[in-house]
N, C-alpha and C positions, 0 to 999 in steps of 0.2 A: 497692844492688840487694836485699839481704836484707830491708831494712826495707820496700821497696815490695812484695815478694813476701809477706812476712809479714803486712802491714797488708791487702793484697787478699785474702788467704786467711781472715784473721779477719772481714772484712766479709762475705765470701762464705758462710762457715759459720755465723757468728752472727746475720747480719742476712738474707742472701739465702735461705738454705735454709729457715729458719723461716717467712719471709714466703711462699715458694713452696708449701710443704706445709701450713701452718697456715692461712694467709689466701687461698691460691689466686692469688697474685700472683708470677708468675715473672720480673718485670721486672729485679730486682736480678741475679738469677742470669743471666740472659740477656746483661747488659751487663758485669758484673764477672767473670763465668766466663771468657770468651774473653780478656779483658786479663790476667787472673792466669795463664792457660795460656800466653800469648805471653811474658810477663815471667818465668815460671818456666823456660821454654826458654831463654831469654837468661841467666838466672841460672845454670843448669846449665853452659852453655858457659863463662861468665866463672868459675865455681867450678872447672871443670876446669883452666882456664888458671892460675888462682892456685894449685891444688894441684901443677900440674906445675912451674910457675917456682920455687915455694917448696920443691919436693922434699918434699911431705907425702905421707903414706901414703893408702893406700885408704880407710881408716876416716874420714879427714877428708872425702873426697870422697862417701862414704855419708852422712855426717852432713849435709853440705851438700844433698844430695838429699833426705833426710828432712825437712829443715827447710822445704821448700816444700811439703811434704804434711801436716805436722801443725801445727795452729795453735799460736802463741806460741813454737814451738821456734826459728824463725829468729832471733829476737832474742838467744837464748843462744848458739846456734852462730856466729852472726856474730862476737861478741866472742871466742869461743874460737878460731876458725879465724883471726880477724885478728891476734891475739897470736902465734899459732905461725908464721903466714905472714910476719909482720915479723921475727920471730926468725930463720927459715929464709932470708929474703932479706938479712939482715944490717944491716937498718934500725933505727936506734934508736927504741925506743917511747917515746912522749911520757907524761909523768905524767898520772894520772887527772885529767880536767877541763881539761887544757891545750889550747888552741887552736893548731893547727899554723899556721906562717908560710907565706906564699905568695910 
């Protein structure tokens, strides 16, 4: 979910906003903006659930909230919170680059 929200925010900020103000074409903002907004709300709910279940502090929840508002931050926060959440849930973390079994 973090990657979706982060990617939509980057498209919105780096493509949509310049097109809207520099070229007078608000089409990208009109489409991507509401999609990002809905995905961000779902992301906040999921982030709250993860921090509650893994017993992470308020700082983690604030980092999750900020990552949907600042471009590129979602990719770093997702890795950071995922590692702490897996440790908090007692799940073994996979080595870097390993493909999880299903």
